[in-house]
C-alpha atoms as an extended CHARMM CRD file, in Angstrom:
* protein
*
       182  EXT
         1         1  MET       CA            -92.4330000000      -24.8530000000      -12.0950000000  PROA      1               0.0000000000
         2         2  THR       CA            -88.9790000000      -24.4020000000      -11.5300000000  PROA      2               0.0000000000
         3         3  GLU       CA            -86.1890000000      -25.5780000000      -14.1180000000  PROA      3               0.0000000000
         4         4  THR       CA            -83.5130000000      -27.6540000000      -12.6950000000  PROA      4               0.0000000000
         5         5  PRO       CA            -80.1750000000      -27.5370000000      -14.2770000000  PROA      5               0.0000000000
         6         6  SER       CA            -79.5290000000      -30.6580000000      -16.3470000000  PROA      6               0.0000000000
         7         7  GLU       CA            -76.6500000000      -32.6050000000      -15.6520000000  PROA      7               0.0000000000
         8         8  PHE       CA            -74.4510000000      -31.0460000000      -18.7760000000  PROA      8               0.0000000000
         9         9  GLU       CA            -74.9810000000      -27.4360000000      -17.8270000000  PROA      9               0.0000000000
        10        10  GLU       CA            -73.3560000000      -25.8780000000      -15.2510000000  PROA      10              0.0000000000
        11        11  PRO       CA            -75.1390000000      -24.1920000000      -12.4620000000  PROA      11              0.0000000000
        12        12  ILE       CA            -75.9750000000      -20.5670000000      -12.8250000000  PROA      12              0.0000000000
        13        13  GLU       CA            -74.5170000000      -18.2250000000      -10.4990000000  PROA      13              0.0000000000
        14        14  HSD       CA            -76.0490000000      -14.4030000000       -9.9160000000  PROA      14              0.0000000000
        15        15  ASP       CA            -73.8040000000      -12.0570000000      -11.1590000000  PROA      15              0.0000000000
        16        16  PRO       CA            -74.5140000000       -8.6570000000       -9.2010000000  PROA      16              0.0000000000
        17        17  THR       CA            -73.8250000000       -6.3450000000      -12.3700000000  PROA      17              0.0000000000
        18        18  GLY       CA            -76.1020000000       -8.0510000000      -14.8100000000  PROA      18              0.0000000000
        19        19  LEU       CA            -73.5610000000       -8.0280000000      -17.4890000000  PROA      19              0.0000000000
        20        20  ASP       CA            -73.8620000000      -11.9360000000      -17.8740000000  PROA      20              0.0000000000
        21        21  LEU       CA            -77.4440000000      -11.9060000000      -18.0600000000  PROA      21              0.0000000000
        22        22  ALA       CA            -77.5220000000       -8.8910000000      -20.9130000000  PROA      22              0.0000000000
        23        23  ALA       CA            -74.6400000000      -10.8160000000      -22.8740000000  PROA      23              0.0000000000
        24        24  GLN       CA            -77.2900000000      -14.1450000000      -22.8870000000  PROA      24              0.0000000000
        25        25  ILE       CA            -80.3310000000      -12.0310000000      -23.8600000000  PROA      25              0.0000000000
        26        26  ALA       CA            -78.1080000000      -10.3720000000      -26.6430000000  PROA      26              0.0000000000
        27        27  ARG       CA            -76.5450000000      -13.5690000000      -27.9010000000  PROA      27              0.0000000000
        28        28  GLN       CA            -79.9560000000      -15.4860000000      -28.2940000000  PROA      28              0.0000000000
        29        29  THR       CA            -81.9730000000      -12.3600000000      -29.6310000000  PROA      29              0.0000000000
        30        30  ALA       CA            -79.1050000000      -12.1740000000      -32.3380000000  PROA      30              0.0000000000
        31        31  GLU       CA            -79.5530000000      -16.0990000000      -32.9350000000  PROA      31              0.0000000000
        32        32  THR       CA            -83.2140000000      -16.2630000000      -33.2760000000  PROA      32              0.0000000000
        33        33  GLU       CA            -84.1670000000      -13.2140000000      -35.0020000000  PROA      33              0.0000000000
        34        34  ALA       CA            -82.8890000000      -10.4670000000      -37.2480000000  PROA      34              0.0000000000
        35        35  LEU       CA            -82.9750000000       -7.1520000000      -36.4080000000  PROA      35              0.0000000000
        36        36  PRO       CA            -84.9960000000       -4.9170000000      -38.8950000000  PROA      36              0.0000000000
        37        37  PRO       CA            -82.4940000000       -2.2450000000      -40.4870000000  PROA      37              0.0000000000
        38        38  VAL       CA            -83.0760000000        1.2100000000      -38.6010000000  PROA      38              0.0000000000
        39        39  PRO       CA            -84.1940000000        3.7130000000      -41.0430000000  PROA      39              0.0000000000
        40        40  VAL       CA            -81.8340000000        6.6350000000      -41.2390000000  PROA      40              0.0000000000
        41        41  LYS       CA            -83.3920000000       10.0640000000      -41.3300000000  PROA      41              0.0000000000
        42        42  ARG       CA            -81.7270000000       12.2750000000      -43.8690000000  PROA      42              0.0000000000
        43        43  ARG       CA            -82.1920000000       15.8200000000      -43.7950000000  PROA      43              0.0000000000
        44        44  PRO       CA            -83.0960000000       17.7860000000      -47.0140000000  PROA      44              0.0000000000
        45        45  PRO       CA            -80.1970000000       19.6900000000      -48.0980000000  PROA      45              0.0000000000
        46        46  ARG       CA            -79.6080000000       22.9280000000      -46.7800000000  PROA      46              0.0000000000
        47        47  ARG       CA            -80.5330000000       25.9090000000      -49.0460000000  PROA      47              0.0000000000
        48        48  ILE       CA            -77.7430000000       28.5130000000      -49.1400000000  PROA      48              0.0000000000
        49        49  ARG       CA            -79.1850000000       31.7400000000      -48.6670000000  PROA      49              0.0000000000
        50        50  SER       CA            -78.1990000000       34.5000000000      -50.5730000000  PROA      50              0.0000000000
        51        51  ARG       CA            -76.5340000000       37.0250000000      -48.4270000000  PROA      51              0.0000000000
        52        52  MET       CA            -77.0110000000       40.7140000000      -48.7050000000  PROA      52              0.0000000000
        53        53  PHE       CA            -73.4850000000       41.1750000000      -47.5150000000  PROA      53              0.0000000000
        54        54  GLU       CA            -70.4380000000       39.3140000000      -47.6570000000  PROA      54              0.0000000000
        55        55  GLU       CA            -69.1720000000       37.7240000000      -44.3120000000  PROA      55              0.0000000000
        56        56  GLN       CA            -65.7850000000       39.0850000000      -43.5400000000  PROA      56              0.0000000000
        57        57  ARG       CA            -63.0580000000       36.6220000000      -42.5120000000  PROA      57              0.0000000000
        58        58  SER       CA            -59.6390000000       36.9160000000      -40.8540000000  PROA      58              0.0000000000
        59        59  GLY       CA            -57.0940000000       36.6670000000      -43.0850000000  PROA      59              0.0000000000
        60        60  ALA       CA            -53.2690000000       36.4450000000      -42.7540000000  PROA      60              0.0000000000
        61        61  ARG       CA            -52.4540000000       39.6050000000      -43.7060000000  PROA      61              0.0000000000
        62        62  PRO       CA            -53.3630000000       42.6850000000      -41.7680000000  PROA      62              0.0000000000
        63        63  ASP       CA            -56.4400000000       44.6140000000      -42.4380000000  PROA      63              0.0000000000
        64        64  ASP       CA            -58.8340000000       47.3320000000      -40.8910000000  PROA      64              0.0000000000
        65        65  ARG       CA            -60.1120000000       45.3960000000      -38.1790000000  PROA      65              0.0000000000
        66        66  ASP       CA            -56.8590000000       44.4190000000      -36.7670000000  PROA      66              0.0000000000
        67        67  PRO       CA            -55.4000000000       46.8720000000      -33.7990000000  PROA      67              0.0000000000
        68        68  GLN       CA            -54.0390000000       50.0110000000      -35.1700000000  PROA      68              0.0000000000
        69        69  ALA       CA            -51.1070000000       52.1690000000      -34.0070000000  PROA      69              0.0000000000
        70        70  LEU       CA            -52.2640000000       55.1410000000      -32.1820000000  PROA      70              0.0000000000
        71        71  GLY       CA            -50.2220000000       57.6460000000      -34.5610000000  PROA      71              0.0000000000
        72        72  ASP       CA            -51.8640000000       56.2870000000      -37.6070000000  PROA      72              0.0000000000
        73        73  VAL       CA            -55.3080000000       56.4690000000      -36.3740000000  PROA      73              0.0000000000
        74        74  LEU       CA            -54.8330000000       60.2160000000      -35.3550000000  PROA      74              0.0000000000
        75        75  GLY       CA            -53.3380000000       60.7360000000      -38.9220000000  PROA      75              0.0000000000
        76        76  GLN       CA            -56.4650000000       59.3920000000      -40.6760000000  PROA      76              0.0000000000
        77        77  VAL       CA            -58.6180000000       61.3110000000      -38.2750000000  PROA      77              0.0000000000
        78        78  SER       CA            -56.8050000000       64.8400000000      -38.7880000000  PROA      78              0.0000000000
        79        79  THR       CA            -57.0490000000       64.1150000000      -42.5850000000  PROA      79              0.0000000000
        80        80  ARG       CA            -60.6460000000       63.2990000000      -42.6420000000  PROA      80              0.0000000000
        81        81  ARG       CA            -61.3620000000       66.2370000000      -40.3890000000  PROA      81              0.0000000000
        82        82  GLY       CA            -59.1430000000       69.0470000000      -42.2370000000  PROA      82              0.0000000000
        83        83  TRP       CA            -56.9110000000       69.4130000000      -39.3880000000  PROA      83              0.0000000000
        84        84  GLN       CA            -53.7220000000       68.5230000000      -41.0800000000  PROA      84              0.0000000000
        85        85  LYS       CA            -53.2090000000       72.3860000000      -42.3550000000  PROA      85              0.0000000000
        86        86  ARG       CA            -53.8480000000       73.6020000000      -38.6020000000  PROA      86              0.0000000000
        87        87  ILE       CA            -51.6030000000       70.8030000000      -37.1230000000  PROA      87              0.0000000000
        88        88  SER       CA            -48.6830000000       71.4320000000      -39.7260000000  PROA      88              0.0000000000
        89        89  LEU       CA            -49.0720000000       75.2710000000      -39.2280000000  PROA      89              0.0000000000
        90        90  SER       CA            -48.9270000000       74.7290000000      -35.2020000000  PROA      90              0.0000000000
        91        91  THR       CA            -45.7550000000       72.4670000000      -35.3740000000  PROA      91              0.0000000000
        92        92  VAL       CA            -44.1410000000       74.8740000000      -37.7430000000  PROA      92              0.0000000000
        93        93  LEU       CA            -44.8890000000       77.8760000000      -35.7610000000  PROA      93              0.0000000000
        94        94  GLN       CA            -43.7370000000       75.9560000000      -32.4180000000  PROA      94              0.0000000000
        95        95  GLY       CA            -40.1080000000       76.7030000000      -34.0820000000  PROA      95              0.0000000000
        96        96  TRP       CA            -40.9670000000       80.3180000000      -34.4350000000  PROA      96              0.0000000000
        97        97  ALA       CA            -37.3500000000       81.4200000000      -33.5260000000  PROA      97              0.0000000000
        98        98  ASN       CA            -35.6510000000       79.1210000000      -36.3480000000  PROA      98              0.0000000000
        99        99  LEU       CA            -38.3830000000       80.4660000000      -38.5970000000  PROA      99              0.0000000000
       100       100  VAL       CA            -37.6400000000       84.1240000000      -38.2450000000  PROA      100             0.0000000000
       101       101  GLY       CA            -34.4900000000       84.4390000000      -36.1900000000  PROA      101             0.0000000000
       102       102  GLU       CA            -33.6370000000       84.5920000000      -32.5820000000  PROA      102             0.0000000000
       103       103  ASP       CA            -33.9230000000       88.4240000000      -32.3090000000  PROA      103             0.0000000000
       104       104  ASN       CA            -37.4310000000       88.5500000000      -34.3590000000  PROA      104             0.0000000000
       105       105  ALA       CA            -38.6640000000       86.0220000000      -32.1330000000  PROA      105             0.0000000000
       106       106  GLN       CA            -37.8540000000       87.6790000000      -28.9280000000  PROA      106             0.0000000000
       107       107  HSD       CA            -39.9370000000       90.7410000000      -30.1020000000  PROA      107             0.0000000000
       108       108  SER       CA            -42.6790000000       89.0790000000      -31.9660000000  PROA      108             0.0000000000
       109       109  LYS       CA            -45.3130000000       86.5250000000      -31.8640000000  PROA      109             0.0000000000
       110       110  PRO       CA            -47.8290000000       84.8570000000      -34.2660000000  PROA      110             0.0000000000
       111       111  VAL       CA            -51.2210000000       85.2160000000      -32.3540000000  PROA      111             0.0000000000
       112       112  LEU       CA            -53.6670000000       83.9610000000      -35.3290000000  PROA      112             0.0000000000
       113       113  PHE       CA            -53.9670000000       82.0640000000      -38.4850000000  PROA      113             0.0000000000
       114       114  GLU       CA            -57.1330000000       82.5140000000      -40.3930000000  PROA      114             0.0000000000
       115       115  ASP       CA            -58.4240000000       82.3540000000      -43.9500000000  PROA      115             0.0000000000
       116       116  GLY       CA            -54.7420000000       81.8180000000      -45.0500000000  PROA      116             0.0000000000
       117       117  VAL       CA            -53.5870000000       85.0400000000      -43.0440000000  PROA      117             0.0000000000
       118       118  LEU       CA            -51.1440000000       84.8000000000      -40.1770000000  PROA      118             0.0000000000
       119       119  THR       CA            -51.0840000000       87.3710000000      -37.8270000000  PROA      119             0.0000000000
       120       120  VAL       CA            -48.0660000000       88.3140000000      -35.7860000000  PROA      120             0.0000000000
       121       121  VAL       CA            -48.0080000000       91.1820000000      -32.8820000000  PROA      121             0.0000000000
       122       122  CYS       CA            -44.4560000000       92.7720000000      -32.2110000000  PROA      122             0.0000000000
       123       123  ASP       CA            -43.7290000000       94.5990000000      -29.0020000000  PROA      123             0.0000000000
       124       124  SER       CA            -42.6580000000       97.8830000000      -30.5700000000  PROA      124             0.0000000000
       125       125  THR       CA            -43.4380000000      100.0810000000      -33.6380000000  PROA      125             0.0000000000
       126       126  ALA       CA            -39.6500000000       99.4500000000      -34.9110000000  PROA      126             0.0000000000
       127       127  TRP       CA            -39.6930000000       95.4910000000      -34.9100000000  PROA      127             0.0000000000
       128       128  ALA       CA            -43.2080000000       95.8170000000      -36.6740000000  PROA      128             0.0000000000
       129       129  THR       CA            -41.6850000000       97.5220000000      -39.5840000000  PROA      129             0.0000000000
       130       130  GLY       CA            -38.8930000000       95.2900000000      -39.7100000000  PROA      130             0.0000000000
       131       131  MET       CA            -41.2510000000       92.1270000000      -39.9350000000  PROA      131             0.0000000000
       132       132  ARG       CA            -43.3500000000       93.6750000000      -42.4630000000  PROA      132             0.0000000000
       133       133  TYR       CA            -40.1150000000       93.9370000000      -44.3640000000  PROA      133             0.0000000000
       134       134  ALA       CA            -39.3660000000       90.3790000000      -44.3470000000  PROA      134             0.0000000000
       135       135  ALA       CA            -42.9650000000       89.2110000000      -44.8050000000  PROA      135             0.0000000000
       136       136  SER       CA            -42.9330000000       88.1020000000      -48.1680000000  PROA      136             0.0000000000
       137       137  LYS       CA            -40.0650000000       85.9790000000      -47.3900000000  PROA      137             0.0000000000
       138       138  LEU       CA            -41.8490000000       84.6500000000      -44.6180000000  PROA      138             0.0000000000
       139       139  VAL       CA            -44.8110000000       83.8360000000      -46.4850000000  PROA      139             0.0000000000
       140       140  ALA       CA            -42.4600000000       81.9580000000      -49.0110000000  PROA      140             0.0000000000
       141       141  ARG       CA            -40.7250000000       80.0160000000      -46.3130000000  PROA      141             0.0000000000
       142       142  LEU       CA            -44.0090000000       78.6920000000      -44.6250000000  PROA      142             0.0000000000
       143       143  ASN       CA            -45.8270000000       77.8100000000      -47.9280000000  PROA      143             0.0000000000
       144       144  ALA       CA            -42.5750000000       75.8910000000      -48.7010000000  PROA      144             0.0000000000
       145       145  GLU       CA            -42.6610000000       73.8850000000      -45.4140000000  PROA      145             0.0000000000
       146       146  LEU       CA            -46.7520000000       73.7140000000      -45.2460000000  PROA      146             0.0000000000
       147       147  GLY       CA            -47.5570000000       73.3830000000      -48.6340000000  PROA      147             0.0000000000
       148       148  ASP       CA            -48.4770000000       75.7730000000      -51.4800000000  PROA      148             0.0000000000
       149       149  GLN       CA            -51.0380000000       78.8190000000      -50.9700000000  PROA      149             0.0000000000
       150       150  THR       CA            -51.3080000000       77.5650000000      -47.1050000000  PROA      150             0.0000000000
       151       151  VAL       CA            -50.4140000000       80.9060000000      -45.8600000000  PROA      151             0.0000000000
       152       152  LYS       CA            -51.3970000000       83.7340000000      -48.6140000000  PROA      152             0.0000000000
       153       153  ARG       CA            -50.4370000000       86.9830000000      -46.4760000000  PROA      153             0.0000000000
       154       154  VAL       CA            -48.6320000000       87.8790000000      -43.0250000000  PROA      154             0.0000000000
       155       155  ASP       CA            -50.4360000000       90.5170000000      -40.8860000000  PROA      155             0.0000000000
       156       156  VAL       CA            -48.0490000000       92.5230000000      -38.9610000000  PROA      156             0.0000000000
       157       157  ARG       CA            -49.1500000000       94.3780000000      -35.9460000000  PROA      157             0.0000000000
       158       158  GLY       CA            -47.2010000000       97.0370000000      -33.6710000000  PROA      158             0.0000000000
       159       159  PRO       CA            -48.2390000000       97.5800000000      -29.9220000000  PROA      159             0.0000000000
       160       160  ASN       CA            -51.6440000000       98.7150000000      -28.8240000000  PROA      160             0.0000000000
       161       161  ALA       CA            -51.8500000000      102.2810000000      -28.8400000000  PROA      161             0.0000000000
       162       162  PRO       CA            -53.3850000000      104.1860000000      -25.9330000000  PROA      162             0.0000000000
       163       163  SER       CA            -56.9540000000      105.2350000000      -26.3310000000  PROA      163             0.0000000000
       164       164  TRP       CA            -57.2840000000      109.0220000000      -26.1860000000  PROA      164             0.0000000000
       165       165  LYS       CA            -61.2480000000      108.8130000000      -26.3030000000  PROA      165             0.0000000000
       166       166  ARG       CA            -61.4100000000      109.7240000000      -22.5800000000  PROA      166             0.0000000000
       167       167  GLY       CA            -59.4700000000      110.9820000000      -19.9650000000  PROA      167             0.0000000000
       168       168  PRO       CA            -57.8090000000      114.7230000000      -19.0060000000  PROA      168             0.0000000000
       169       169  ARG       CA            -55.8300000000      114.9680000000      -22.5080000000  PROA      169             0.0000000000
       170       170  SER       CA            -58.9280000000      113.8880000000      -24.8170000000  PROA      170             0.0000000000
       171       171  VAL       CA            -60.1860000000      116.5260000000      -26.9950000000  PROA      171             0.0000000000
       172       172  ARG       CA            -63.8960000000      116.5170000000      -27.7210000000  PROA      172             0.0000000000
       173       173  ASP       CA            -64.0750000000      117.2330000000      -31.2140000000  PROA      173             0.0000000000
       174       174  GLY       CA            -60.5610000000      116.9680000000      -32.2810000000  PROA      174             0.0000000000
       175       175  ARG       CA            -58.4890000000      114.2770000000      -34.2380000000  PROA      175             0.0000000000
       176       176  GLY       CA            -56.6790000000      113.4140000000      -31.4130000000  PROA      176             0.0000000000
       177       177  PRO       CA            -52.6940000000      113.1780000000      -31.4190000000  PROA      177             0.0000000000
       178       178  ARG       CA            -50.9020000000      112.5990000000      -34.7720000000  PROA      178             0.0000000000
       179       179  ASP       CA            -48.3760000000      110.0460000000      -33.4480000000  PROA      179             0.0000000000
       180       180  THR       CA            -48.2610000000      106.9060000000      -35.3640000000  PROA      180             0.0000000000
       181       181  TYR       CA            -48.3310000000      103.6430000000      -33.0830000000  PROA      181             0.0000000000
       182       182  GLY       CA            -47.6980000000      100.9210000000      -35.2220000000  PROA      182             0.0000000000
């Protein structure tokens, strides 16, 4: 049985997209029956988990997680490692000429700092003697620049004396020469 259009109805033309047919079905369905309400699934409320650590969040102010300047980081590392006194001492000793004077600096140089003792080597006995007289002033000046009790004493050494243990001028059981070499 085929339906023929009545005289009051317009002939139905075919819509290739099918939108008219979908709209017509939707209208008929809405007029004939009411759709049952769609059940809304509700999730159970989320429980807030207790955190063993507090979550860090970025803020408007600088903190430890921000990029740091290299000088600041090196300063922190040197302080934590206990290198601060060593670095300060080497910085002060770079200006050895300003510390002891030009003439003394030409004839002496610091070679070792260990356990609060600064060892200075001079190129002659006379310069070593002069540095020994000025050692207490040098300790006071170093402690003023580096901090109290950083340098406890200055050990001044003269030039290395020749060894008289071997060679044509050695004495087998004798006490050797009586000259002072420092």
